[in-house]
N, CA, C and O atoms as a GROMACS GRO file, in nm:
protein
  636
    1MET      N    1   0.077  -0.115  -0.039
    1MET     CA    2   0.044  -0.022   0.030
    1MET      C    3   0.067   0.080  -0.009
    1MET      O    4   0.008   0.141  -0.099
    2LYS      N    5   0.169   0.118   0.064
    2LYS     CA    6   0.301   0.314   0.108
    2LYS      C    7   0.336   0.319  -0.080
    2LYS      O    8   0.320   0.417  -0.153
    3LYS      N    9   0.392   0.165  -0.123
    3LYS     CA   10   0.435   0.206  -0.269
    3LYS      C   11   0.342   0.241  -0.327
    3LYS      O   12   0.376   0.338  -0.394
    4ILE      N   13   0.185   0.206  -0.348
    4ILE     CA   14   0.108   0.246  -0.446
    4ILE      C   15   0.088   0.408  -0.412
    4ILE      O   16   0.064   0.506  -0.482
    5LEU      N   17   0.110   0.388  -0.280
    5LEU     CA   18   0.054   0.578  -0.225
    5LEU      C   19   0.231   0.656  -0.262
    5LEU      O   20   0.258   0.776  -0.268
    6LEU      N   21   0.286   0.586  -0.272
    6LEU     CA   22   0.434   0.675  -0.337
    6LEU      C   23   0.418   0.710  -0.470
    6LEU      O   24   0.466   0.819  -0.503
    7PHE      N   25   0.352   0.630  -0.568
    7PHE     CA   26   0.369   0.586  -0.675
    7PHE      C   27   0.298   0.737  -0.731
    7PHE      O   28   0.320   0.820  -0.820
    8VAL      N   29   0.180   0.712  -0.600
    8VAL     CA   30   0.065   0.835  -0.702
    8VAL      C   31   0.139   0.955  -0.665
    8VAL      O   32   0.223   0.998  -0.744
    9SER      N   33   0.118   1.016  -0.548
    9SER     CA   34   0.190   1.052  -0.499
    9SER      C   35   0.363   1.159  -0.640
    9SER      O   36   0.385   1.278  -0.665
   10VAL      N   37   0.415   1.063  -0.673
   10VAL     CA   38   0.501   1.095  -0.740
   10VAL      C   39   0.454   1.090  -0.896
   10VAL      O   40   0.536   1.120  -0.983
   11ILE      N   41   0.305   1.045  -0.934
   11ILE     CA   42   0.288   1.075  -1.098
   11ILE      C   43   0.228   1.201  -1.000
   11ILE      O   44   0.329   1.238  -0.940
   12CYS      N   45   0.115   1.284  -0.955
   12CYS     CA   46   0.117   1.409  -0.933
   12CYS      C   47   0.180   1.502  -0.919
   12CYS      O   48   0.154   1.609  -0.974
   13LEU      N   49   0.292   1.482  -0.830
   13LEU     CA   50   0.407   1.566  -0.847
   13LEU      C   51   0.412   1.638  -1.026
   13LEU      O   52   0.396   1.756  -1.060
   14ILE      N   53   0.438   1.525  -1.104
   14ILE     CA   54   0.500   1.467  -1.196
   14ILE      C   55   0.363   1.643  -1.280
   14ILE      O   56   0.379   1.758  -1.322
   15VAL      N   57   0.295   1.585  -1.266
   15VAL     CA   58   0.154   1.636  -1.314
   15VAL      C   59   0.170   1.772  -1.332
   15VAL      O   60   0.160   1.846  -1.430
   16TRP      N   61   0.224   1.805  -1.090
   16TRP     CA   62   0.182   1.921  -1.124
   16TRP      C   63   0.340   1.990  -1.172
   16TRP      O   64   0.345   2.110  -1.201
   17VAL      N   65   0.422   1.933  -1.176
   17VAL     CA   66   0.568   2.032  -1.276
   17VAL      C   67   0.527   2.002  -1.360
   17VAL      O   68   0.608   2.067  -1.426
   18TYR      N   69   0.483   1.969  -1.413
   18TYR     CA   70   0.496   1.962  -1.562
   18TYR      C   71   0.359   2.090  -1.603
   18TYR      O   72   0.358   2.137  -1.718
   19ALA      N   73   0.258   2.134  -1.508
   19ALA     CA   74   0.102   2.229  -1.557
   19ALA      C   75   0.241   2.326  -1.503
   19ALA      O   76   0.261   2.400  -1.600
   20VAL      N   77   0.320   2.352  -1.421
   20VAL     CA   78   0.361   2.509  -1.335
   20VAL      C   79   0.452   2.531  -1.452
   20VAL      O   80   0.432   2.628  -1.524
   21PHE      N   81   0.564   2.435  -1.479
   21PHE     CA   82   0.661   2.446  -1.602
   21PHE      C   83   0.684   2.388  -1.730
   21PHE      O   84   0.791   2.368  -1.787
   22GLY      N   85   0.526   2.355  -1.782
   22GLY     CA   86   0.528   2.288  -1.878
   22GLY      C   87   0.524   2.372  -2.015
   22GLY      O   88   0.482   2.310  -2.112
   23ALA      N   89   0.566   2.522  -2.038
   23ALA     CA   90   0.545   2.600  -2.150
   23ALA      C   91   0.711   2.651  -2.155
   23ALA      O   92   0.780   2.702  -2.244
   24TYR      N   93   0.733   2.616  -2.036
   24TYR     CA   94   0.903   2.702  -2.042
   24TYR      C   95   0.981   2.568  -2.094
   24TYR      O   96   0.949   2.450  -2.087
   25HIS      N   97   1.104   2.636  -2.151
   25HIS     CA   98   1.199   2.562  -2.270
   25HIS      C   99   1.333   2.555  -2.180
   25HIS      O  100   1.417   2.645  -2.175
   26ILE      N  101   1.339   2.425  -2.106
   26ILE     CA  102   1.462   2.466  -1.989
   26ILE      C  103   1.561   2.328  -2.015
   26ILE      O  104   1.532   2.209  -2.030
   27HIS      N  105   1.685   2.398  -2.012
   27HIS     CA  106   1.802   2.284  -2.059
   27HIS      C  107   1.881   2.320  -1.935
   27HIS      O  108   1.938   2.428  -1.918
   28PHE      N  109   1.879   2.190  -1.824
   28PHE     CA  110   1.988   2.189  -1.672
   28PHE      C  111   2.117   2.201  -1.727
   28PHE      O  112   2.196   2.290  -1.697
   29GLU      N  113   2.142   2.087  -1.828
   29GLU     CA  114   2.263   2.074  -1.885
   29GLU      C  115   2.344   2.227  -1.902
   29GLU      O  116   2.457   2.232  -1.852
   30ASN      N  117   2.303   2.321  -1.953
   30ASN     CA  118   2.410   2.389  -2.028
   30ASN      C  119   2.279   2.580  -1.872
   30ASN      O  120   2.305   2.700  -1.859
   31CYS      N  121   2.247   2.555  -1.854
   31CYS     CA  122   2.187   2.628  -1.764
   31CYS      C  123   2.085   2.792  -1.856
   31CYS      O  124   2.065   2.898  -1.796
   32VAL      N  125   2.053   2.774  -1.960
   32VAL     CA  126   2.004   2.848  -2.083
   32VAL      C  127   1.847   2.773  -1.993
   32VAL      O  128   1.822   2.660  -1.953
   33PHE      N  129   1.758   2.922  -1.991
   33PHE     CA  130   1.644   2.924  -1.941
   33PHE      C  131   1.582   3.014  -2.062
   33PHE      O  132   1.656   3.096  -2.118
   34SER      N  133   1.449   3.000  -2.100
   34SER     CA  134   1.408   3.065  -2.249
   34SER      C  135   1.253   3.068  -2.191
   34SER      O  136   1.161   3.066  -2.273
   35PRO      N  137   1.236   3.071  -2.106
   35PRO     CA  138   1.031   3.107  -2.035
   35PRO      C  139   1.008   3.205  -2.114
   35PRO      O  140   1.106   3.278  -2.130
   36PRO      N  141   0.905   3.236  -2.175
   36PRO     CA  142   0.806   3.292  -2.232
   36PRO      C  143   0.770   3.442  -2.174
   36PRO      O  144   0.707   3.459  -2.069
   37ARG      N  145   0.808   3.527  -2.240
   37ARG     CA  146   0.821   3.652  -2.154
   37ARG      C  147   0.666   3.727  -2.170
   37ARG      O  148   0.610   3.738  -2.279
   38PRO      N  149   0.606   3.777  -2.038
   38PRO     CA  150   0.532   3.881  -2.122
   38PRO      C  151   0.535   3.996  -2.194
   38PRO      O  152   0.643   4.053  -2.180
   39VAL      N  153   0.468   4.045  -2.256
   39VAL     CA  154   0.463   4.199  -2.353
   39VAL      C  155   0.354   4.340  -2.248
   39VAL      O  156   0.239   4.381  -2.237
   40VAL      N  157   0.530   4.369  -2.182
   40VAL     CA  158   0.490   4.536  -2.122
   40VAL      C  159   0.532   4.619  -2.218
   40VAL      O  160   0.653   4.642  -2.228
   41ASN      N  161   0.428   4.684  -2.312
   41ASN     CA  162   0.403   4.774  -2.378
   41ASN      C  163   0.475   4.930  -2.307
   41ASN      O  164   0.505   5.028  -2.374
   42SER      N  165   0.490   4.917  -2.158
   42SER     CA  166   0.573   5.089  -2.112
   42SER      C  167   0.714   5.111  -2.154
   42SER      O  168   0.772   5.201  -2.214
   43SER      N  169   0.768   4.931  -2.070
   43SER     CA  170   0.884   4.985  -2.068
   43SER      C  171   0.928   4.926  -2.236
   43SER      O  172   1.046   4.918  -2.268
   44LYS      N  173   0.863   4.904  -2.291
   44LYS     CA  174   0.956   4.947  -2.432
   44LYS      C  175   0.917   5.074  -2.443
   44LYS      O  176   1.008   5.153  -2.421
   45ALA      N  177   0.813   5.122  -2.470
   45ALA     CA  178   0.815   5.246  -2.490
   45ALA      C  179   0.930   5.378  -2.426
   45ALA      O  180   0.970   5.492  -2.453
   46ALA      N  181   0.946   5.268  -2.322
   46ALA     CA  182   1.050   5.345  -2.201
   46ALA      C  183   1.158   5.336  -2.293
   46ALA      O  184   1.171   5.458  -2.306
   47GLY      N  185   1.239   5.294  -2.361
   47GLY     CA  186   1.280   5.222  -2.426
   47GLY      C  187   1.360   5.080  -2.352
   47GLY      O  188   1.474   5.056  -2.390
   48HIS      N  189   1.299   4.998  -2.255
   48HIS     CA  190   1.369   4.885  -2.187
   48HIS      C  191   1.302   4.805  -2.273
   48HIS      O  192   1.180   4.817  -2.284
   49TYR      N  193   1.397   4.680  -2.370
   49TYR     CA  194   1.404   4.548  -2.402
   49TYR      C  195   1.386   4.445  -2.303
   49TYR      O  196   1.386   4.456  -2.180
   50THR      N  197   1.369   4.320  -2.393
   50THR     CA  198   1.469   4.236  -2.321
   50THR      C  199   1.550   4.176  -2.429
   50THR      O  200   1.568   4.228  -2.539
   51MET      N  201   1.608   4.037  -2.380
   51MET     CA  202   1.686   3.954  -2.430
   51MET      C  203   1.649   3.884  -2.587
   51MET      O  204   1.711   3.856  -2.690
   52GLU      N  205   1.458   3.874  -2.519
   52GLU     CA  206   1.339   3.794  -2.614
   52GLU      C  207   1.319   3.933  -2.731
   52GLU      O  208   1.336   3.906  -2.850
   53ASP      N  209   1.300   4.007  -2.710
   53ASP     CA  210   1.268   4.178  -2.796
   53ASP      C  211   1.398   4.146  -2.853
   53ASP      O  212   1.371   4.087  -2.958
   54LEU      N  213   1.514   4.152  -2.843
   54LEU     CA  214   1.614   4.126  -2.896
   54LEU      C  215   1.668   4.014  -3.054
   54LEU      O  216   1.706   4.012  -3.171
   55LEU      N  217   1.623   3.917  -2.902
   55LEU     CA  218   1.675   3.765  -3.015
   55LEU      C  219   1.508   3.777  -3.146
   55LEU      O  220   1.494   3.746  -3.265
   56ASP      N  221   1.447   3.817  -3.078
   56ASP     CA  222   1.286   3.877  -3.199
   56ASP      C  223   1.338   3.988  -3.347
   56ASP      O  224   1.340   3.950  -3.464
   57ALA      N  225   1.363   4.086  -3.313
   57ALA     CA  226   1.427   4.141  -3.373
   57ALA      C  227   1.498   4.148  -3.505
   57ALA      O  228   1.467   4.187  -3.617
   58ILE      N  229   1.680   4.059  -3.409
   58ILE     CA  230   1.789   3.997  -3.493
   58ILE      C  231   1.664   3.922  -3.577
   58ILE      O  232   1.645   3.991  -3.677
   59GLU      N  233   1.577   3.816  -3.576
   59GLU     CA  234   1.548   3.710  -3.630
   59GLU      C  235   1.480   3.749  -3.758
   59GLU      O  236   1.474   3.694  -3.868
   60GLN      N  237   1.414   3.900  -3.694
   60GLN     CA  238   1.328   3.986  -3.837
   60GLN      C  239   1.454   3.989  -3.955
   60GLN      O  240   1.477   3.921  -4.056
   61VAL      N  241   1.523   4.100  -3.890
   61VAL     CA  242   1.626   4.124  -3.959
   61VAL      C  243   1.740   4.060  -4.063
   61VAL      O  244   1.795   4.099  -4.167
   62GLU      N  245   1.745   3.961  -3.995
   62GLU     CA  246   1.834   3.837  -4.081
   62GLU      C  247   1.714   3.759  -4.198
   62GLU      O  248   1.730   3.771  -4.320
   63SER      N  249   1.616   3.694  -4.149
   63SER     CA  250   1.532   3.643  -4.229
   63SER      C  251   1.387   3.618  -4.240
   63SER      O  252   1.316   3.536  -4.298
   64GLY      N  253   1.367   3.750  -4.142
   64GLY     CA  254   1.237   3.804  -4.158
   64GLY      C  255   1.127   3.671  -4.115
   64GLY      O  256   1.030   3.642  -4.186
   65GLY      N  257   1.176   3.563  -3.925
   65GLY     CA  258   1.153   3.440  -3.949
   65GLY      C  259   1.142   3.322  -4.012
   65GLY      O  260   1.065   3.232  -3.980
   66ASN      N  261   1.267   3.318  -4.158
   66ASN     CA  262   1.213   3.213  -4.185
   66ASN      C  263   1.337   3.095  -4.154
   66ASN      O  264   1.455   3.129  -4.160
   67ALA      N  265   1.305   2.986  -4.129
   67ALA     CA  266   1.397   2.928  -4.094
   67ALA      C  267   1.473   2.830  -4.180
   67ALA      O  268   1.556   2.748  -4.141
   68ASN      N  269   1.424   2.852  -4.327
   68ASN     CA  270   1.525   2.785  -4.406
   68ASN      C  271   1.548   2.881  -4.560
   68ASN      O  272   1.538   2.854  -4.680
   69ALA      N  273   1.586   3.016  -4.472
   69ALA     CA  274   1.657   3.131  -4.531
   69ALA      C  275   1.772   3.070  -4.552
   69ALA      O  276   1.801   2.972  -4.483
   70ILE      N  277   1.837   3.106  -4.629
   70ILE     CA  278   2.027   3.076  -4.697
   70ILE      C  279   2.059   3.234  -4.749
   70ILE      O  280   2.000   3.304  -4.832
   71GLY      N  281   2.144   3.252  -4.690
   71GLY     CA  282   2.234   3.375  -4.700
   71GLY      C  283   2.361   3.385  -4.722
   71GLY      O  284   2.379   3.269  -4.756
   72ASP      N  285   2.491   3.447  -4.732
   72ASP     CA  286   2.566   3.461  -4.765
   72ASP      C  287   2.666   3.370  -4.843
   72ASP      O  288   2.781   3.336  -4.816
   73ASN      N  289   2.606   3.351  -4.921
   73ASN     CA  290   2.691   3.251  -5.095
   73ASN      C  291   2.596   3.058  -4.964
   73ASN      O  292   2.631   2.940  -4.962
   74GLY      N  293   2.517   3.109  -4.912
   74GLY     CA  294   2.518   2.918  -4.832
   74GLY      C  295   2.606   2.927  -4.696
   74GLY      O  296   2.623   2.818  -4.640
   75ASN      N  297   2.639   2.990  -4.662
   75ASN     CA  298   2.760   2.974  -4.580
   75ASN      C  299   2.668   3.006  -4.399
   75ASN      O  300   2.690   2.970  -4.283
   76ALA      N  301   2.560   3.095  -4.471
   76ALA     CA  302   2.441   3.150  -4.331
   76ALA      C  303   2.336   3.104  -4.381
   76ALA      O  304   2.312   3.144  -4.495
   77VAL      N  305   2.218   2.989  -4.305
   77VAL     CA  306   2.085   3.026  -4.294
   77VAL      C  307   2.041   2.971  -4.188
   77VAL      O  308   2.096   2.972  -4.078
   78GLY      N  309   1.923   2.913  -4.221
   78GLY     CA  310   1.811   2.948  -4.110
   78GLY      C  311   1.732   3.115  -4.053
   78GLY      O  312   1.760   3.234  -4.068
   79SER      N  313   1.651   3.058  -4.004
   79SER     CA  314   1.561   3.228  -3.928
   79SER      C  315   1.693   3.353  -3.895
   79SER      O  316   1.691   3.468  -3.937
   80PHE      N  317   1.801   3.290  -3.809
   80PHE     CA  318   1.920   3.330  -3.710
   80PHE      C  319   2.010   3.419  -3.809
   80PHE      O  320   2.075   3.522  -3.790
   81GLN      N  321   1.991   3.346  -3.910
   81GLN     CA  322   2.136   3.343  -4.016
   81GLN      C  323   2.302   3.276  -4.011
   81GLN      O  324   2.399   3.313  -4.076
   82ILE      N  325   2.296   3.204  -3.946
   82ILE     CA  326   2.413   3.131  -3.909
   82ILE      C  327   2.471   3.107  -3.889
   82ILE      O  328   2.447   3.024  -3.801
   83HIS      N  329   2.607   3.118  -3.909
   83HIS     CA  330   2.731   3.068  -3.984
   83HIS      C  331   2.791   2.907  -3.943
   83HIS      O  332   2.730   2.876  -3.840
   84PRO      N  333   2.895   2.779  -3.987
   84PRO     CA  334   2.914   2.740  -3.927
   84PRO      C  335   3.005   2.752  -3.759
   84PRO      O  336   2.990   2.690  -3.654
   85ILE      N  337   3.094   2.858  -3.801
   85ILE     CA  338   3.152   2.903  -3.703
   85ILE      C  339   3.138   2.952  -3.589
   85ILE      O  340   3.225   2.962  -3.503
   86TYR      N  341   3.002   2.993  -3.582
   86TYR     CA  342   2.885   3.030  -3.452
   86TYR      C  343   2.911   2.931  -3.399
   86TYR      O  344   2.989   2.906  -3.307
   87VAL      N  345   2.801   2.827  -3.497
   87VAL     CA  346   2.747   2.672  -3.392
   87VAL      C  347   2.929   2.652  -3.316
   87VAL      O  348   2.959   2.698  -3.206
   88GLU      N  349   3.002   2.595  -3.385
   88GLU     CA  350   3.150   2.558  -3.303
   88GLU      C  351   3.190   2.639  -3.188
   88GLU      O  352   3.267   2.596  -3.102
   89ASP      N  353   3.125   2.790  -3.186
   89ASP     CA  354   3.185   2.918  -3.124
   89ASP      C  355   3.092   2.901  -2.961
   89ASP      O  356   3.140   2.942  -2.855
   90VAL      N  357   2.935   2.824  -2.975
   90VAL     CA  358   2.877   2.791  -2.859
   90VAL      C  359   2.926   2.674  -2.839
   90VAL      O  360   2.985   2.655  -2.732
   91ASN      N  361   2.917   2.588  -2.916
   91ASN     CA  362   2.968   2.454  -2.826
   91ASN      C  363   3.070   2.464  -2.778
   91ASN      O  364   3.082   2.379  -2.690
   92ARG      N  365   3.205   2.560  -2.796
   92ARG     CA  366   3.292   2.593  -2.749
   92ARG      C  367   3.259   2.592  -2.572
   92ARG      O  368   3.278   2.513  -2.479
   93ILE      N  369   3.187   2.751  -2.595
   93ILE     CA  370   3.139   2.836  -2.454
   93ILE      C  371   3.038   2.730  -2.375
   93ILE      O  372   3.064   2.720  -2.254
   94LEU      N  373   2.937   2.657  -2.420
   94LEU     CA  374   2.903   2.518  -2.351
   94LEU      C  375   2.975   2.408  -2.314
   94LEU      O  376   2.920   2.332  -2.235
   95LYS      N  377   3.109   2.376  -2.360
   95LYS     CA  378   3.233   2.285  -2.312
   95LYS      C  379   3.203   2.168  -2.361
   95LYS      O  380   3.252   2.080  -2.290
   96HIS      N  381   3.102   2.094  -2.518
   96HIS     CA  382   3.040   1.982  -2.525
   96HIS      C  383   2.949   2.000  -2.676
   96HIS      O  384   2.866   2.084  -2.711
   97ARG      N  385   2.987   1.919  -2.722
   97ARG     CA  386   2.872   1.939  -2.867
   97ARG      C  387   2.734   1.945  -2.854
   97ARG      O  388   2.679   1.883  -2.945
   98ARG      N  389   2.674   1.985  -2.792
   98ARG     CA  390   2.490   2.005  -2.824
   98ARG      C  391   2.416   2.006  -2.985
   98ARG      O  392   2.326   1.935  -3.027
   99TYR      N  393   2.506   2.136  -3.067
   99TYR     CA  394   2.480   2.174  -3.185
   99TYR      C  395   2.554   2.133  -3.254
   99TYR      O  396   2.674   2.114  -3.228
  100ASN      N  397   2.463   2.097  -3.415
  100ASN     CA  398   2.567   2.057  -3.501
  100ASN      C  399   2.449   2.163  -3.653
  100ASN      O  400   2.334   2.198  -3.679
  101ARG      N  401   2.571   2.166  -3.698
  101ARG     CA  402   2.514   2.270  -3.834
  101ARG      C  403   2.392   2.255  -3.905
  101ARG      O  404   2.373   2.330  -4.000
  102ASN      N  405   2.298   2.161  -3.870
  102ASN     CA  406   2.175   2.106  -3.915
  102ASN      C  407   2.042   2.234  -3.819
  102ASN      O  408   1.938   2.299  -3.828
  103ASP      N  409   2.164   2.190  -3.727
  103ASP     CA  410   2.027   2.314  -3.552
  103ASP      C  411   2.017   2.389  -3.658
  103ASP      O  412   1.964   2.319  -3.744
  104ARG      N  413   2.039   2.494  -3.699
  104ARG     CA  414   2.110   2.598  -3.765
  104ARG      C  415   1.886   2.635  -3.844
  104ARG      O  416   1.807   2.729  -3.857
  105TYR      N  417   1.892   2.498  -3.868
  105TYR     CA  418   1.770   2.530  -3.939
  105TYR      C  419   1.602   2.544  -3.861
  105TYR      O  420   1.496   2.567  -3.919
  106ASN      N  421   1.631   2.515  -3.673
  106ASN     CA  422   1.564   2.501  -3.603
  106ASN      C  423   1.510   2.628  -3.573
  106ASN      O  424   1.583   2.727  -3.579
  107GLN      N  425   1.434   2.635  -3.553
  107GLN     CA  426   1.428   2.777  -3.534
  107GLN      C  427   1.421   2.773  -3.382
  107GLN      O  428   1.451   2.884  -3.336
  108THR      N  429   1.386   2.668  -3.274
  108THR     CA  430   1.400   2.625  -3.181
  108THR      C  431   1.605   2.655  -3.091
  108THR      O  432   1.659   2.717  -3.000
  109LYS      N  433   1.633   2.571  -3.192
  109LYS     CA  434   1.753   2.582  -3.148
  109LYS      C  435   1.890   2.700  -3.178
  109LYS      O  436   1.999   2.734  -3.134
  110SER      N  437   1.791   2.729  -3.285
  110SER     CA  438   1.916   2.891  -3.368
  110SER      C  439   1.855   2.968  -3.265
  110SER      O  440   1.906   3.080  -3.260
  111ARG      N  441   1.786   2.955  -3.202
  111ARG     CA  442   1.760   3.080  -3.074
  111ARG      C  443   1.795   3.076  -2.994
  111ARG      O  444   1.833   3.173  -2.928
  112GLU      N  445   1.804   2.881  -2.941
  112GLU     CA  446   1.938   2.894  -2.816
  112GLU      C  447   2.007   2.864  -2.854
  112GLU      O  448   2.031   2.758  -2.796
  113MET      N  449   2.128   2.891  -2.980
  113MET     CA  450   2.232   2.934  -3.010
  113MET      C  451   2.315   3.101  -2.994
  113MET      O  452   2.422   3.155  -2.970
  114VAL      N  453   2.171   3.125  -3.031
  114VAL     CA  454   2.207   3.308  -3.022
  114VAL      C  455   2.176   3.321  -2.836
  114VAL      O  456   2.234   3.403  -2.764
  115THR      N  457   2.137   3.283  -2.817
  115THR     CA  458   2.130   3.273  -2.681
  115THR      C  459   2.265   3.298  -2.611
  115THR      O  460   2.316   3.398  -2.560
  116VAL      N  461   2.304   3.167  -2.627
  116VAL     CA  462   2.409   3.146  -2.554
  116VAL      C  463   2.539   3.235  -2.621
  116VAL      O  464   2.625   3.301  -2.562
  117TYR      N  465   2.526   3.218  -2.721
  117TYR     CA  466   2.619   3.298  -2.754
  117TYR      C  467   2.592   3.470  -2.690
  117TYR      O  468   2.684   3.499  -2.614
  118LEU      N  469   2.521   3.550  -2.700
  118LEU     CA  470   2.527   3.645  -2.669
  118LEU      C  471   2.497   3.663  -2.530
  118LEU      O  472   2.494   3.780  -2.491
  119ARG      N  473   2.474   3.575  -2.450
  119ARG     CA  474   2.450   3.634  -2.297
  119ARG      C  475   2.612   3.565  -2.261
  119ARG      O  476   2.654   3.590  -2.148
  120HIS      N  477   2.700   3.484  -2.348
  120HIS     CA  478   2.846   3.462  -2.273
  120HIS      C  479   2.919   3.609  -2.336
  120HIS      O  480   2.995   3.675  -2.265
  121TYR      N  481   2.881   3.651  -2.484
  121TYR     CA  482   2.959   3.816  -2.512
  121TYR      C  483   2.941   3.870  -2.450
  121TYR      O  484   3.041   3.936  -2.421
  122GLY      N  485   2.797   3.913  -2.350
  122GLY     CA  486   2.749   4.018  -2.361
  122GLY      C  487   2.750   4.197  -2.370
  122GLY      O  488   2.788   4.249  -2.475
  123GLY      N  489   2.724   4.247  -2.302
  123GLY     CA  490   2.704   4.372  -2.301
  123GLY      C  491   2.566   4.432  -2.334
  123GLY      O  492   2.455   4.389  -2.302
  124THR      N  493   2.597   4.535  -2.402
  124THR     CA  494   2.428   4.650  -2.397
  124THR      C  495   2.362   4.563  -2.556
  124THR      O  496   2.406   4.485  -2.640
  125MET      N  497   2.231   4.638  -2.528
  125MET     CA  498   2.166   4.600  -2.689
  125MET      C  499   2.245   4.588  -2.787
  125MET      O  500   2.272   4.489  -2.856
  126GLU      N  501   2.291   4.716  -2.794
  126GLU     CA  502   2.360   4.753  -2.924
  126GLU      C  503   2.460   4.664  -2.924
  126GLU      O  504   2.468   4.612  -3.036
  127GLU      N  505   2.568   4.609  -2.822
  127GLU     CA  506   2.706   4.555  -2.830
  127GLU      C  507   2.661   4.405  -2.908
  127GLU      O  508   2.705   4.354  -3.012
  128MET      N  509   2.569   4.364  -2.825
  128MET     CA  510   2.501   4.236  -2.810
  128MET      C  511   2.482   4.172  -2.988
  128MET      O  512   2.552   4.087  -3.044
  129ALA      N  513   2.365   4.250  -3.043
  129ALA     CA  514   2.329   4.335  -3.147
  129ALA      C  515   2.510   4.302  -3.243
  129ALA      O  516   2.554   4.197  -3.290
  130ARG      N  517   2.551   4.395  -3.240
  130ARG     CA  518   2.719   4.394  -3.350
  130ARG      C  519   2.720   4.330  -3.294
  130ARG      O  520   2.607   4.352  -3.251
  131LYS      N  521   2.768   4.206  -3.213
  131LYS     CA  522   2.851   4.068  -3.181
  131LYS      C  523   2.794   3.964  -3.287
  131LYS      O  524   2.849   3.901  -3.377
  132ASN      N  525   2.664   3.971  -3.243
  132ASN     CA  526   2.553   3.867  -3.368
  132ASN      C  527   2.628   3.883  -3.473
  132ASN      O  528   2.694   3.788  -3.518
  133ASN      N  529   2.630   4.025  -3.535
  133ASN     CA  530   2.681   4.027  -3.681
  133ASN      C  531   2.820   4.032  -3.740
  133ASN      O  532   2.860   3.989  -3.848
  134GLY      N  533   2.890   4.102  -3.630
  134GLY     CA  534   3.071   4.065  -3.670
  134GLY      C  535   3.153   4.040  -3.558
  134GLY      O  536   3.250   4.102  -3.514
  135GLY      N  537   3.082   3.915  -3.510
  135GLY     CA  538   3.158   3.826  -3.391
  135GLY      C  539   3.218   3.874  -3.296
  135GLY      O  540   3.234   3.996  -3.300
  136PRO      N  541   3.266   3.807  -3.190
  136PRO     CA  542   3.309   3.868  -3.069
  136PRO      C  543   3.324   3.967  -3.038
  136PRO      O  544   3.285   3.982  -2.922
  137GLN      N  545   3.377   4.083  -3.094
  137GLN     CA  546   3.416   4.221  -3.136
  137GLN      C  547   3.358   4.257  -3.244
  137GLN      O  548   3.422   4.274  -3.348
  138GLY      N  549   3.247   4.272  -3.237
  138GLY     CA  550   3.173   4.348  -3.368
  138GLY      C  551   3.164   4.408  -3.315
  138GLY      O  552   3.241   4.491  -3.362
  139HIS      N  553   3.099   4.476  -3.179
  139HIS     CA  554   3.063   4.608  -3.110
  139HIS      C  555   3.120   4.694  -3.151
  139HIS      O  556   3.083   4.811  -3.168
  140LYS      N  557   3.245   4.630  -3.177
  140LYS     CA  558   3.362   4.759  -3.199
  140LYS      C  559   3.446   4.758  -3.370
  140LYS      O  560   3.569   4.751  -3.381
  141LYS      N  561   3.377   4.763  -3.458
  141LYS     CA  562   3.350   4.737  -3.577
  141LYS      C  563   3.295   4.822  -3.629
  141LYS      O  564   3.202   4.861  -3.558
  142GLU      N  565   3.308   4.904  -3.773
  142GLU     CA  566   3.237   5.002  -3.788
  142GLU      C  567   3.107   4.966  -3.865
  142GLU      O  568   2.994   5.009  -3.840
  143ALA      N  569   3.148   4.873  -3.970
  143ALA     CA  570   3.032   4.842  -4.043
  143ALA      C  571   2.901   4.742  -3.947
  143ALA      O  572   2.785   4.711  -3.975
  144THR      N  573   2.992   4.713  -3.823
  144THR     CA  574   2.834   4.666  -3.797
  144THR      C  575   2.716   4.762  -3.709
  144THR      O  576   2.623   4.722  -3.638
  145LYS      N  577   2.771   4.937  -3.750
  145LYS     CA  578   2.672   4.994  -3.661
  145LYS      C  579   2.511   4.991  -3.795
  145LYS      O  580   2.397   5.010  -3.754
  146ALA      N  581   2.536   4.969  -3.911
  146ALA     CA  582   2.408   4.975  -3.987
  146ALA      C  583   2.297   4.856  -3.936
  146ALA      O  584   2.175   4.863  -3.945
  147TYR      N  585   2.382   4.735  -3.876
  147TYR     CA  586   2.290   4.665  -3.860
  147TYR      C  587   2.202   4.705  -3.726
  147TYR      O  588   2.080   4.708  -3.709
  148TRP      N  589   2.326   4.739  -3.627
  148TRP     CA  590   2.268   4.799  -3.548
  148TRP      C  591   2.107   4.834  -3.550
  148TRP      O  592   2.004   4.775  -3.515
  149LEU      N  593   2.148   4.989  -3.624
  149LEU     CA  594   2.071   5.046  -3.664
  149LEU      C  595   1.944   4.997  -3.721
  149LEU      O  596   1.843   5.056  -3.683
  150LYS      N  597   1.928   4.877  -3.826
  150LYS     CA  598   1.796   4.802  -3.835
  150LYS      C  599   1.762   4.693  -3.714
  150LYS      O  600   1.650   4.647  -3.693
  151VAL      N  601   1.855   4.669  -3.655
  151VAL     CA  602   1.776   4.561  -3.489
  151VAL      C  603   1.689   4.678  -3.435
  151VAL      O  604   1.570   4.684  -3.406
  152LYS      N  605   1.794   4.773  -3.430
  152LYS     CA  606   1.718   4.849  -3.346
  152LYS      C  607   1.579   4.872  -3.375
  152LYS      O  608   1.487   4.818  -3.313
  153ALA      N  609   1.563   4.969  -3.492
  153ALA     CA  610   1.434   4.988  -3.572
  153ALA      C  611   1.327   4.907  -3.596
  153ALA      O  612   1.224   4.967  -3.627
  154GLU      N  613   1.321   4.778  -3.591
  154GLU     CA  614   1.328   4.647  -3.559
  154GLU      C  615   1.237   4.635  -3.418
  154GLU      O  616   1.121   4.595  -3.426
  155MET      N  617   1.282   4.664  -3.319
  155MET     CA  618   1.278   4.615  -3.174
  155MET      C  619   1.141   4.766  -3.176
  155MET      O  620   1.030   4.752  -3.125
  156GLU      N  621   1.169   4.846  -3.218
  156GLU     CA  622   1.125   4.968  -3.172
  156GLU      C  623   0.934   4.943  -3.264
  156GLU      O  624   0.824   4.940  -3.208
  157ASN      N  625   0.961   4.933  -3.383
  157ASN     CA  626   0.842   4.834  -3.427
  157ASN      C  627   0.729   4.745  -3.359
  157ASN      O  628   0.608   4.724  -3.353
  158VAL      N  629   0.827   4.716  -3.323
  158VAL     CA  630   0.732   4.610  -3.233
  158VAL      C  631   0.621   4.676  -3.086
  158VAL      O  632   0.512   4.656  -3.032
  159LYS      N  633   0.720   4.748  -3.078
  159LYS     CA  634   0.588   4.837  -2.918
  159LYS      C  635   0.453   4.832  -2.918
  159LYS      O  636   0.390   4.884  -2.826
   0.00000   0.00000   0.00000
């Protein structure tokens, strides 16, 4: 009888955890948490943006959200237009080979890769957008300024 009660208790706990956290994408192995974030227009109006806002804007600028997009002579693919070296850098950051080149066509995995990359290299919204476009030192490159202006305009349009 005790085993049955324990089993039922465990099942109830699992159901409760799924009900509470089911909408979240939690990856414990690399501590990347991507819960859905509420849209708060007042903070956006004041110019305060979240990482999710930045990711949405980058995805729109890169491909308009097209997971099958191919650019840069076939080197950049997916909705975030990720290059192979970007995938390798993310795996290096994570200290294990979690992603492969085909994952660039998967919007969820691409978003995870960009999140890992941007959180690792950090900076302001502008610096992170420019690093995404020009590599870890991209925020120092003149060539990435125009890219930032496109991303910024996209974030402002989403208000």
